[in-house]
C-alpha positions in Angstrom: -33.2 117.2 -9.4 -29.9 118.0 -10.7 -27.8 115.7 -8.2 -29.9 112.5 -9.7 -29.6 113.7 -13.3 -25.6 114.1 -12.9 -25.6 110.5 -11.2 -27.6 109.0 -14.0 -25.4 110.7 -16.5 -22.5 109.4 -14.7 -23.7 106.1 -14.5 -25.0 105.8 -18.4 -21.3 107.0 -19.0 -19.7 104.5 -16.5 -22.2 101.6 -18.0 -21.0 102.3 -21.8 -17.3 102.6 -21.2 -17.7 99.2 -19.6 -19.5 97.7 -22.3 -17.2 98.9 -24.8 -14.3 97.7 -22.6 -15.9 94.0 -22.2 -16.4 94.0 -26.1 -13.1 94.8 -27.0 -11.7 92.4 -24.2 -13.8 89.8 -25.5 -12.7 90.5 -29.5 -8.9 90.3 -28.5 -9.6 87.0 -25.9 -11.7 85.3 -29.6 -8.8 86.8 -31.6 -6.2 85.0 -29.6 -7.9 81.8 -29.4 -8.0 81.6 -33.0 -4.7 82.0 -33.2 -3.8 79.3 -31.0 -6.4 77.1 -32.4 -4.5 77.7 -36.0 -1.2 76.6 -34.4 -2.3 73.8 -32.6 -3.7 72.4 -36.0 -0.8 73.3 -37.8 1.3 70.5 -35.7 
């Protein structure tokens, strides 16, 4: 029982961190895209 619960805890922790990483990656990508579009529009 404790083995399963520990696995669940590890899985949830990994899932949380993966979600945060993906979210931050998308945000940085979005920001870089915005700056790129702004530069292309200025030309």
